[in-house]
C-alpha positions in Angstrom: -4.0 20.4 -33.9 -7.7 21.0 -33.1 -8.3 24.2 -31.1 -9.5 22.4 -27.9 -6.3 20.4 -27.8 -4.0 23.4 -27.8 -2.6 23.3 -24.3 -0.9 26.1 -22.5 2.9 25.4 -22.9 3.6 27.4 -19.7 2.0 24.6 -17.7 4.9 22.4 -18.7 2.6 19.4 -18.4 4.7 16.9 -20.2 2.4 13.9 -19.9 -0.7 15.8 -21.1 1.2 17.2 -24.0 2.6 13.7 -24.9 -0.8 12.1 -24.8 -2.5 14.8 -26.7 0.1 14.8 -29.4 0.2 11.0 -29.6 -3.6 10.9 -29.9 -3.6 13.3 -32.9 -0.4 12.2 -34.6 -0.7 8.5 -34.2 -4.4 7.7 -34.1 -5.3 10.0 -37.0 -8.7 10.3 -35.4 -11.1 13.2 -35.2 -11.3 14.6 -31.7 -14.6 15.5 -30.3 -15.0 18.5 -27.9 -17.4 18.4 -25.0 -20.0 20.5 -26.8 -19.9 18.3 -29.9 -22.4 15.4 -30.3 -21.4 12.1 -28.8 -21.2 8.9 -30.8 -24.6 7.9 -29.5 -26.4 11.1 -30.7 -29.4 10.4 -33.0 -29.3 6.6 -32.7 -32.5 4.6 -32.5 -31.6 2.2 -29.7 -31.4 2.8 -25.9 -28.6 0.3 -25.6 -25.1 1.5 -24.8 -22.9 0.1 -27.5 -19.6 -1.1 -26.1 -16.2 -2.4 -27.4 -13.9 -4.4 -25.2 -10.2 -3.7 -25.7 -7.9 -6.5 -24.4 -9.6 -9.9 -23.8 -6.8 -12.3 -23.0 -7.3 -12.1 -19.2 -9.6 -9.8 -17.2 -11.1 -8.7 -20.5 -12.8 -12.1 -20.8 -14.7 -11.1 -17.6 -15.6 -7.8 -19.2 -17.1 -9.6 -22.2 -19.2 -11.8 -20.0 -20.5 -8.9 -17.9 -21.4 -6.7 -20.9 -23.2 -9.6 -22.6 -25.2 -10.1 -19.4 -26.4 -6.5 -19.3 -29.7 -5.9 -21.0 -28.8 -2.2 -21.5 -25.7 -3.0 -23.5 -24.8 -4.2 -27.0 -21.3 -5.7 -27.3 -20.4 -4.4 -30.8 -16.7 -5.3 -31.0 -13.8 -6.9 -29.3 -10.3 -5.6 -29.9 -7.0 -7.4 -29.2 -3.7 -7.5 -30.9 -3.7 -11.3 -30.4 -6.4 -13.0 -32.5 -6.2 -16.1 -30.3 -7.4 -14.0 -27.4 -10.6 -13.2 -29.3 -11.1 -16.8 -30.4 -10.8 -18.3 -26.9 -13.8 -16.3 -25.8 -15.9 -17.8 -28.6 -18.3 -19.7 -26.3 -19.3 -16.4 -24.6 -20.3 -14.9 -28.0 -22.9 -17.6 -28.4 -25.0 -15.7 -25.9 -24.9 -12.5 -28.0 -27.7 -11.4 -30.2 -25.0 -11.0 -32.8 -21.4 -12.0 -32.6 -19.2 -9.0 -31.8 -16.7 -8.0 -34.5 -13.0 -8.7 -34.1 -10.8 -5.7 -34.4 -7.0 -5.9 -34.1 -6.0 -2.2 -33.7 -7.7 0.2 -31.3 -7.2 3.0 -33.8 -9.7 1.3 -36.1 -12.4 1.7 -33.4 -12.0 5.4 -32.6 -13.9 7.0 -35.5 -16.7 4.4 -35.5 -20.1 6.0 -34.8 -21.6 2.7 -33.6 -19.5 2.6 -30.4 -20.5 4.7 -27.4 -18.1 3.3 -24.8 -14.9 1.2 -24.5 -14.0 -1.2 -21.8 -10.2 -1.4 -21.4 -8.5 -4.6 -20.0 -5.1 -4.4 -21.6 -1.7 -4.6 -19.8 -1.3 -1.5 -17.6 1.1 0.4 -19.8 -1.7 1.0 -22.3 -4.5 2.0 -19.9 -4.0 5.8 -19.9 -3.3 6.3 -23.6 -6.2 4.2 -24.7 -8.5 6.0 -22.2 -7.5 9.4 -23.5 -7.7 8.4 -27.1 -11.2 7.0 -26.6 -12.5 10.1 -24.7 -11.0 12.4 -27.4 -13.0 10.3 -29.9 -16.2 10.8 -28.0 -16.4 7.5 -26.2 -17.0 6.9 -22.5 -14.5 4.7 -20.8 -14.5 1.8 -18.3 -10.8 1.1 -17.5 -9.4 -1.7 -15.4 -7.3 -1.0 -12.3 -4.8 0.5 -12.0 -6.2 3.1 -14.3 -2.7 4.4 -14.9 0.9 3.1 -15.2 2.4 6.0 -13.3 1.4 8.8 -11.1 1.0 11.6 -13.7 -1.2 9.5 -16.1 -4.1 9.3 -13.7 -4.3 13.1 -13.4 -4.1 13.4 -17.1 -7.0 11.0 -17.7 -9.1 12.9 -15.1 -8.3 16.2 -16.9 -9.5 14.9 -20.2 -12.6 13.3 -18.7 -13.6 16.7 -17.3 -12.5 18.7 -20.3 -14.6 16.5 -22.7 -17.5 15.7 -20.4 -16.9 11.9 -20.7 -17.8 9.2 -18.1 -14.7 7.4 -17.0 -14.9 4.6 -14.3 -12.1 2.5 -12.9 -12.7 -1.3 -12.5 -12.4 -1.9 -8.8 -15.7 -3.8 -8.6 -16.0 -3.8 -4.8 -17.0 -0.1 -5.0 -20.4 -1.3 -6.2 -20.9 -4.5 -4.2 -24.0 -4.2 -2.0 -22.2 -5.8 1.0 -19.2 -3.4 0.7 -21.4 -0.4 0.3 -23.4 -1.3 3.4 -20.3 -1.8 5.4 -19.0 1.6 4.3 -22.3 3.2 5.4 -21.6 1.7 8.8 -18.1 3.0 8.9 -19.2 6.5 7.8 -22.0 6.5 10.4 -19.3 6.9 13.1 -20.2 3.6 14.9 -16.5 2.6 14.8 -15.5 6.1 16.0 -13.1 8.2 14.0 -11.3 6.1 11.3 -7.7 7.1 11.0 -5.9 3.9 9.9 -6.3 1.0 7.5 -4.4 -2.0 6.2 -4.5 -3.1 2.6 -3.3 -6.7 2.5 -2.3 -8.9 -0.4 -1.1 -12.3 0.7 -1.2 -14.1 -2.7 1.3 -16.7 -3.7 3.3 -15.7 -6.8 5.5 -18.3 -8.2 8.8 -17.5 -10.0 8.2 -16.7 -13.7 11.5 -18.5 -14.4 14.9 -17.4 -15.6 15.8 -17.5 -19.3 18.1 -15.5 -21.5 16.0 -15.4 -24.6 13.0 -13.3 -25.7 9.5 -14.6 -25.0 8.0 -16.5 -27.9 5.3 -14.5 -29.6 2.0 -16.1 -30.2 1.2 -16.7 -33.9 -0.7 -13.7 -35.4 0.1 -11.4 -32.5 1.1 -7.8 -33.6 3.9 -7.0 -31.2 4.1 -3.4 -32.3 0.5 -3.0 -31.0 1.2 -5.0 -27.9 4.1 -2.8 -26.9 2.3 0.4 -27.8 3.8 3.3 -25.9 6.4 1.0 -24.2 9.8 0.2 -25.9 9.4 -2.1 -28.9 11.7 -4.8 -27.4 10.4 -8.3 -26.9 10.9 -9.0 -23.1 13.3 -11.7 -22.0 11.1 -14.3 -20.2 9.3 -17.6 -20.8 6.0 -16.2 -21.9 4.6 -12.9 -23.1 1.1 -12.9 -21.7 0.2 -12.3 -18.0 3.8 -12.1 -16.8 3.9 -8.5 -18.0 2.6 -7.8 -14.5 6.1 -8.5 -13.1 8.0 -6.1 -15.5 8.2 -2.4 -14.7 7.8 -1.3 -18.3 4.3 -2.9 -18.6 3.1 -3.7 -15.1 3.3 -2.6 -11.5 3.8 -5.7 -9.5 1.1 -6.9 -7.0 1.2 -3.5 -5.4 -0.4 -2.2 -8.6 -2.2 -5.4 -9.6 -4.2 -6.9 -6.8 -3.6 -4.3 -4.1 -5.5 -1.4 -5.7 -8.7 -3.2 -4.7 -7.7 -3.0 -1.0 -6.0 0.4 -1.3 -9.2 1.9 -2.7 -11.4 0.5 0.1 -8.9 1.7 2.7 -8.6 5.2 1.3 -12.4 5.4 0.9 -12.8 4.4 4.6 -10.4 7.0 5.9 -11.9 9.6 3.7 -8.9 10.9 1.9 -9.5 12.6 -1.5 -5.9 13.4 -2.1 -2.5 11.9 -2.2 -0.6 11.3 1.1 2.1 13.7 2.3 4.7 11.0 3.0 5.4 7.6 1.5 8.1 4.9 2.1 8.3 1.3 0.9 10.4 -1.7 2.1 10.7 -4.9 0.0 12.1 -6.7 -2.9 11.9 -9.5 -5.4 12.8 -12.0 -2.7 13.2 -15.7 -2.4 13.9 -16.5 -6.1 15.9 -15.1 -9.0 13.9 -14.8 -12.3 13.2 -12.4 -15.1 10.8 -10.2 -13.1 12.0 -6.8 -12.0 9.3 -5.6 -9.5 8.9 -6.5 -5.9 7.0 -9.7 -4.9 7.0 -8.7 -1.2 6.6 -5.2 0.0 5.4 -3.1 3.0 4.4 0.5 2.1 3.5 3.2 4.5 1.3 6.2 3.5 0.9 9.1 5.9 -1.5 12.0 5.8 -1.6 14.7 8.6 -4.1 12.7 10.6 -4.3 9.2 9.0 -2.1 6.3 8.0 -2.6 3.5 5.5 -0.3 0.4 5.3 0.0 -1.8 2.3 1.3 -5.3 3.0 2.1 -7.4 -0.1 3.5 -10.9 0.3 4.0 -13.2 -2.7 5.8 -16.1 -1.0 4.0 -18.6 1.2 2.5 -17.1 4.4 3.6 -19.8 6.9 3.0 -18.0 10.2 -0.6 -16.9 10.7 -1.1 -13.1 10.8 -3.6 -11.3 12.9 -1.7 -8.1 13.7 -2.7 -8.7 17.3 -6.5 -8.3 16.5 -9.1 -10.6 18.0 -10.3 -12.1 14.7 -11.9 -15.5 14.0 -9.3 -16.6 11.6 -6.0 -15.3 10.4 -5.8 -12.6 7.8 -5.1 -13.9 4.3 -5.4 -13.4 0.5 -6.8 -10.0 -0.4 -8.1 -8.3 2.7 -8.8 -4.7 3.9 -8.7 -3.9 7.6 -10.3 -0.6 8.7 -9.4 0.7 12.2 -11.7 3.0 14.2 -11.2 4.1 17.8 -14.1 1.8 18.9 -13.5 -1.2 16.7 -12.4 -2.4 13.3 -13.8 -4.0 10.1 -12.3 -6.9 8.2 -13.2 -7.1 4.5 -11.9 -10.6 3.4 -13.1 -10.3 -0.2 -15.0 -7.9 -2.6 -18.5 -8.7 -1.3 -18.5 -9.1 2.5 -17.2 -7.6 5.7 -17.4 -8.1 9.5 -17.0 -5.4 12.2 -15.7 -6.1 15.7 -14.9 -4.2 18.8 -11.4 -4.6 20.2 -12.5 -7.3 22.6 -13.6 -9.5 19.6 -17.4 -9.0 19.9 -19.1 -8.7 16.5 -20.7 -5.3 15.7 -22.1 -6.0 12.3 -21.8 -8.2 9.3 -22.5 -7.6 5.6 -22.4 -9.6 2.4 -23.7 -9.5 -1.1 -23.0 -8.2 -4.6 -21.7 -9.1 -8.0 -19.4 -7.7 -10.6 -22.4 -6.8 -12.7 -23.3 -4.1 -10.2 -20.2 -2.1 -11.1 -20.7 -2.5 -14.8 -24.3 -1.5 -14.5 -23.3 1.6 -12.4 -21.2 2.7 -15.4 -24.0 2.2 -17.8 -26.3 4.3 -15.6 -23.8 7.2 -15.6 -23.4 6.9 -19.3 -27.1 7.5 -19.6 -27.4 10.2 -16.9 -24.2 12.1 -18.1 -23.3 12.8 -14.5 -19.8 11.6 -13.4 -21.1 12.1 -9.8 -23.2 9.0 -10.4 -20.1 6.8 -10.9 -19.2 4.7 -7.9 -15.5 5.0 -8.8 -15.1 8.1 -11.0 -11.7 8.4 -12.6 -10.4 10.9 -10.1 -11.0 8.5 -7.2 -9.5 5.8 -9.4 -6.4 8.0 -9.9 -5.8 8.5 -6.2 -6.1 4.8 -5.5 -3.9 3.8 -8.4 -1.3 6.5 -7.5 -0.9 5.0 -4.1 0.6 1.9 -5.7 2.8 4.0 -8.0 4.1 6.1 -5.1 5.1 2.9 -3.2 6.9 1.6 -6.3 8.8 4.8 -6.8 10.0 4.9 -3.2 11.1 1.3 -3.6 12.9 1.9 -6.9 15.0 4.6 -5.3 15.9 2.4 -2.3 19.1 0.9 -1.1 20.0 -2.6 0.0 19.4 -3.3 3.7 19.7 -6.3 6.1 16.6 -8.4 6.9 15.8 -6.5 10.1 15.9 -3.0 8.6 12.9 -0.7 9.3 11.8 2.6 7.9 11.4 5.5 10.4 8.1 6.8 9.0 5.4 6.3 11.6 7.7 3.8 13.4 5.8 4.3 16.7 2.4 3.4 15.2 1.4 -0.1 16.5 -0.1 -1.1 13.2 3.1 -0.2 11.3 5.1 -2.1 13.9 2.8 -5.1 13.6 3.2 -5.1 9.8 7.0 -4.9 10.0 7.3 -7.5 12.7 5.3 -10.0 10.8 7.0 -9.1 7.6 10.4 -10.0 9.0 9.0 -13.3 10.4 7.6 -14.0 6.9 11.0 -13.5 5.3 12.7 -15.7 7.8 10.0 -18.4 7.5 10.8 -18.5 3.7 14.6 -18.6 4.4 15.1 -15.4 2.3 18.8 -14.6 2.0 19.0 -10.9 1.3 22.6 -11.3 0.1 21.2 -13.2 -2.9 17.8 -11.5 -3.4 18.1 -7.9 -2.4 15.9 -6.3 0.3 15.6 -2.6 -0.4 14.5 0.2 2.0 12.9 2.8 -0.3 13.5 6.5 -0.1 11.0 8.4 2.1 9.1 10.7 -0.3 7.5 14.0 0.7 4.4 14.7 -1.5 2.5 17.9 -2.1 -1.1 16.8 -2.5 -2.1 20.0 -4.4 0.5 19.6 -7.1 0.8 15.8 -6.8 4.6 16.2 -7.0 7.4 15.3 -4.7 10.1 17.5 -3.4 12.5 14.9 -4.8 13.4 15.6 -8.4 14.5 12.0 -9.0 11.2 10.7 -7.8 9.3 13.1 -10.0 11.0 11.7 -13.0 9.6 8.3 -12.1 6.1 9.8 -11.8 6.1 9.7 -15.6 7.9 7.8 -18.4 9.1 8.0 -21.9 6.5 7.3 -24.5 7.3 5.6 -27.8 
């Protein structure tokens, strides 16, 4: 093993050891230390040369954004499914030269003509690919959540700092001009102290169906590569692609899919640069029986000493309008962040805009504007400056926001079946918590959810040490990581 990868075994950092060993043993790639020349050293162009990894979903958006950036050359597109590359063919017509198709990420790692990778694979691959790429001297843009479990985000951060790599998480609202102006208003103190926030995800998620046979594999797909560090077992469901979100071995449900966008805005607003001290989650895969095994409806409460954050995920139809008692112009819906100050609140109904009100409903401010390109361009700027402080969502911030989702899912996974009116005791007296739980119960009843058929679980309340990022619960800590194939 290269000298700079010899880790102190007394640290007992299983995940870092696992990723380091996997990177050297499986990838077979040279590993570049922080003081070695980067892949871009000595080249004749100022363009940042990028490879996109995973292009069947969000990665198609990555391809478009990199092609639109004048400071970037899209060199290669990597996907274990050749059809994913082919369906992006029209985008390649805009390129000065068509990016090369590569099937296996390991074929990219030693290439000197790639400066950065852009990762948009299923979640279970994010951390390992990010670490491999950084060890090979590449900078990394990685989709949310940056990790598949709590421990992975800290490991990615450690490697980014160790090797001096730029690593940004893809929550694009961090760079939107409207969102950034809103946050300047919040940080100015005009809302008063901000000690609470709501991360809302009211997005309809239909059943993925119930079958008893493995998913059909697309022609040409390399399933060994698709599975990667997860078990090499074809999942039992109707389709392989996209529905990986709703299986715990590869995805994290909507708490880890859509909600990281709102969780990140909320944590940013309340100013917490660490994990919460207590977490509990209530929810289930409710209203239908299918091959998914993660929650489709879930209320999660995060508590710091002086602040609270509530995640409210609802995948069934939202039939009764929700305002949480606020004087807003229209009900809360879709993906929304609500930020509470003592003098007023802000509603962010999308990635680019926000409106502030006092508690009597008078408008205090309004902001809008921005594009996805701003976040990609911010990454390119940091690649050139070599300052991770220039990133709008550096990997450590990405880790904290991703870990919020993982903590909620761990709490829920350790839960027990409860009746429809069950409530957690954490922060039970907080009016925002009560509003979430009241409306959540109404939502379940509106959808005629029968908890004797689809289980509602009250998760275990977890105590977290923000310094060690571990729980006092040994069973929970085991779920902060996973087995790696």
